[in-house]
N, C-alpha and C positions, 0 to 999 in steps of 0.2 A: 361655752366659754366660761371660765371661772375667774373673776377679777377680784383681787385682794388689795384694796387700797390702804388698809392698815399696814403699819410697819411690821410685818410678820417676820422679816429677816432681822436678826440681832446684830447690830453694828457694834464692833468692839473698839473702844478708844483705850489706848494704853500710853501712858506717859513716856515710857522708855522700855527698852529690852531688846534682846536679839531677835530678829524676825526670821530671816533665811540667810543661808550662807552665800550671799551675793549682793552686789550693788551695781548701780548704773554709774557711768562716767562718760564725759564728753570726749569726742575725738575731733580732730581738726576737720573743718568743713571747707570745700572749695566754692561754696555758694551761700550768699547772705540772705536770700529770699525765703519764702515759706516752702517747706518740703512736706508734701501732703500725704502721700501713700507709699507703701513699701511692699515689695514682692520679692521674697527670699526663695531662691531656687533650691539651695542646699545649704550646708554649713559654711560654704565659702562665697558662693556667687549670689548677688542680690542687686536689685534695681529700686530706685525711688523716683517718684515724679514730683515736680516742683513748679513754682511760678516761672514766667518769662520763657516758656517752652523748654525748660531745662529738665534733663534726666540725669540722675546720679547713679554710678555703678561701682560696686565693691567686688573684688575677687579674693579678699582675705577676711570674710566674715564680719565686715563693717569697721575694721580697724583703719582703713584708708579708703577714699572715695574719688573717682574720676567724674568730672563734670562733662556731660554731652550736650551740645546745643542742637536741638532739633529745628525744623522749619516752622514749628508752631511759635506763635508770638505771645500767647497769654498763659493762663493757668492750665495746667494738666491735672485734672481731678483724680485720675485713677490709672494704674498700670498693672499688667499681669504678664508674668513670664512662665511659660510651660516648661522650657529647658534653659540651659545656659545661653543658648543662642536665639531662640524663638520667643518673641514676646510682642505684646500689643500695648498701646496707650491711647487715650482719648483727649481731644482738645476741642476748642470752640472756634467757629468762624464768626466773629462779631463785627467785622470791618466793612463788609459789603455783601449784597445778596448773592447766593442764597445763604441766609444765616442758619446755623445749625452746628452739627457735630462733625468732627473729623477724626478718623481713626488712622493711626500710624502703626506700621508693623515692620519688625526687624527679623532677619534670619541669620545675622551674623554678630549677635551679642551687642547690638546698639551702634555698630560702626556706620550703618546706613539704614535709612528708613523709607518705606513706601507710604504713600499717603492716599486715603480713600475718603472723599466727601460724601456724607450720607445723602441719598436722594430725598429723604424725608426732610423737608424744610421746617425751621423753627422747632426742632426736636433737640433737646440738650440732655445728654447722657452724663450720668455720675459715676457709674460702675461698669466694669467689663471683666468677664471671666471666660475661660475656655475649659472645656471638658477633655478635648484632645486637639489634635492638629487642625481639625476642620470645623468642629462644632463649638460655637461660642455664643454668649449672651451679654447683653447690655441692658441696664436699667437707668432710669432717670426721671426728670421732671414730668409732671402730667401723667404719671403712672405708665409711662412707656416701657415696654419690654420688647427688645428686638433680638432676633436670633439670626446666626449666620451658619451655613453648612459648607462654605468654601474657604475657610480660613480667615475670613474677615473682610473679604472684598465686596460682598453684597450682603445686605441686612434686610429682613423682613419683620414686620410688626406681628407680635403674637397676640392672640385673643385672651380675654379673661372677663372676670365679673364686670358687667356694665353698670352696676348699681353702687351706691354708697362710696366706695373707695377707688373709683375709676380714675381720679386725677391726682392720686396721692403719689409723691415721689418714691421711687424704688432706690434703695441704698446699698443693698448687699445680696449676694446669691450664695447658696451652698448646695451642691449636688451630692446626694448620698449614693446613688448609683445611676445607671443609664436612663432610668425612667423617673426616679423620685428626686424632686428638687424643692427648695425653699428659697424665698426671697423676703426681705423686710424693708420697712420704710414707714412713711406717715407724714402727718402735718402737726406742727406744735399747737397744743391746746385743743386739738380736735380728736385725733386718734393715732394710735400706733397700729400698723398693719403687718400681718404675716400673709404672704402668698404661698400657695402650695400647688405643685404640679405632679401629676402622676402619669404624664404621657411625654416625658422627655422635653418638657418646657414649651410645648405647643399651646397648652391652655393652662390658665392659672386661676385658682379659686382663692378669694381674699377673705381674711377673717380680722375683725378688729380685736386687739388684745389689750388695750389700755388707752389712756388719755394722751400719751406722748409718743413721738416717733421712736422706732427701734433702729438703731444704727448698724449693729453687727450681730452676726449669728455664729454659733459654734455647734456643730453636729457630733454628738457622741456616737450614736448608731441610729437606726431607722425610727426608733421610738423616742430617744432622749435627745432633745435639742434645747439650748438656752440662747438667749439674746439679751443685749444690753442697749439701753437708750435713755431717753429722758429730755428735759429742757432746762433752760437757764434759771428758771424760777423754782421749780420743785426738785431739780437735781436728778440723780441717777436712778434708774429703774432696771430690774431684771425680769425677764420672762422665761418661762420654762414649759415644756410639754413632756409628758410621760407616755403619750399614746400616739406618737407620730404626727402630731400637729392637729389632732381633732379638737383638743381642748388645750387651753393655755392658762398658766397662773402668771398674774402681774403683781410685782411687788416693788414699792418705792423704798429706797434705802435711806432717805434723808441726808444724802451726801451731796454737797455742792459740786456742780460740774456735769458735763455731758461726756459720756464715754465714746470717743471717736474710734479708739482701737481696742481690740480684744485678742488676747493670746493666751495659750496654755503652756506653762513651763514644764509641768508634769500633768498627769491626768487629773490630779486634785487641785493643783495650784493655778489660779486664774489671775491674769493681770489685765487691767484696763487703763488706758491713757485718757485723762480728762481735759486735754486741750489747754485753754487759757486758765483753767483752775490751777495749773502748774503742779499737778501731783498725779500719781498713780493710785489706784485702789487695788488691793490684793486679797484674794481668798485662798486659803489652804484647805478648805473642806468642800470644794466643788460649788462655791458661790452661796453657801448658806450664812456665812458670817464674813465680814469685810473689815479692813483697816486701811488707812491712808498712808502713803509714803510721799514726801516731797520730792520733786524732780530736782536733778543737780542744777544749781544756779537759777532756780525758778523758771526752768525751761517750760514752754508750752509744747507739749508732746501730742501729736496728732495720730500716730500709728506706731506699732510695735509687732515684733515677731520673735519667736523662739525657734532656732533650728533644732535644738536638743535641749536637755535639761541644764546644760552648763553654758550655753551661748545664746545671746539675744541682741537684737538691734532695735533702735527706736529713732523716729525722725519727727521733726516739728518745725515750729515757727522760728524765723530768723536764722536759717541754716542749721538748726539743732540736729546733731547726729550723736547718738549715744550707743554705747555697747554695754552688755551686761557681763560682769565679772562674777563667776560663781564662787570662787574660793576666797573672797574677802568678806569676812563678817561685818555686818553693819548694824549700828544701833540706831533705831528709827527715831525720827523727830517726833515730838508731841504734836498731835493733830487736833486735840479737843480744844474748843473755844473757851477762853477765860471768861469768868463771869462779868468782867468790866468791859468787854467789847460788845458793841451792838451797832447795827445799821437800822435806822428807822425808816418806815414808809414815808415817802415824800408827801408834802401837804401844801396846797391842795392837790388832789388826784381824782379825776382828770384835771388838767390845768391848761391855762392860757392867760397871760403870756410868760409867766415864770412860776417856779415852784421852789420850795425849800427842802433841802435834804439834811437830816440831823444824824450824827453818829458819835459814839462814845469810845473812848481809848482808855485802857488801863495803865498806859505808860506812853512816853514821848515816842512817836512813830513816824516813819515815812508813809504817807497816805496817797494812794492813787485811787481815783474814782473815775470810771470809764463808762461812757454810754454806748450801748449797742442796739441795733435795730432787731427785729424779730427773727431775722434770718442768721444773726450771730456776727453781722458785720459791724466793726467799730465805727461810730458816728462821730464822737468827739471826746477828748480829754477834758473831763469836768473839773478835776483837781489833781495836782501833783506837787505835794509840798510836805514839810515836816510840821506836825501838829503836836501839841503838848497833851499830857493825860487830862482827861475831862471830856465834857460834851461840846460839840461844835456844830455850827450850822453853816451851810452854803447855799447860795441861790443858783439855780439852773434856769437859763434863759431859753426860750423856745426859738430863738433866732436860728434860722437856717433849717428848722425841722419841718418835715411833712407830718400831717395828721396820722396818728397810728400808735401802736404799742411799742414800747422800748424797755430795755433792761439796763439798770445801772448797777455796776459791779465795783465793790470797794475792796481793795487790798491794803492791809496795814502791816508794816514790818517794824517791829519794836527796835529801837535804838539801843536798848539795854541788852536784848538778846536777838541778834539779827536773824537767827534761824526761826524765831517765833513769828511766823506769818499767818495772818488771819484774813479770811475772805468771805464775803457775803453778797447776796444779790437781791434786788427788788425789782418789781415791774411798775412801770409808770405809763400813762396814757396822755398824749397831747391831742387836743381838739381845737381846731381852727374856728 
């Protein structure tokens, strides 16, 4: 394994200029909650999973969406459709024993759903995929990989490395053919992991590829594979293999945000969605150089897909639904940080019972500072106010916090130029 922690990828910042002949725009959403994942079957039909047991369906390439209420009551973390009619989604049973994962399946395009409760208790899956009508896999917390050979009605645990990475969450699968498959995942600040199977997913070998989790994979062919990941402190990272997963290169991009979604518009043009960083990153040279694109209306985008080079769909927080219009030239927003903007490390750190956060603004701005726990869940809004140009200090109280590591994220939108939005993140530790 070859780890490159230096910034060997060149990140391109450009103040303005035409990027590609396309842009993203919002479409009307029938749901106001978080839309988590997307499964496009073809250029017209697609499905998205959301909070509150909701699934969304489009039959016109994402221009309009239908809300489907399933029997699930909470978050649906993933969804996969093999055809326009046949698909699966996963949810959680958290209300009464046996606690664990629920798999739902439809054979009529989402009009009705069959429910299967996993017999494995306290197993919570994050990802589901199918290779054909019978054979599918799920990955989740605790390094669990499950396989079905009867279309999702029964699931068995698969075996893998018992050392080092046995309990690391599995976040994505990619099958190259009937026998060769890859999965990715990891734990924040510990390791990013790639799993490799050469026997149809029955046994998985794990390899540590870097210090942060890998969220998504893309397979070019049996030798060339790339993945994206990172964390809230060090930002986005890219991993690559040129020998079928025997060795991996890990490169940090020094870009704020974690890439939750990965999609290729063309063989060379790669898009990633950075969630609450409220931007995409885009590469037109197969991932060697990147630039940032702000999302419409500062949307937090979790997943995206291109059905061909002219059509794309994206989903995210607050019912965000976007479509990609290829024929509209767009001039990119500037993404480089001004010299006068800064977010300082809190002091003291670690702290108890309070700490001070200092920040500097080059112009009068709307400022939001939000505290997240290590899993990325929002804990509290620390500040949401207009502040003048200059240096400011605010106090953060530990009231209501548990001991542990947190991230505070600052977003500042200039009142002089509202499209000038700056974001930064720092890590803090509270000790009781």
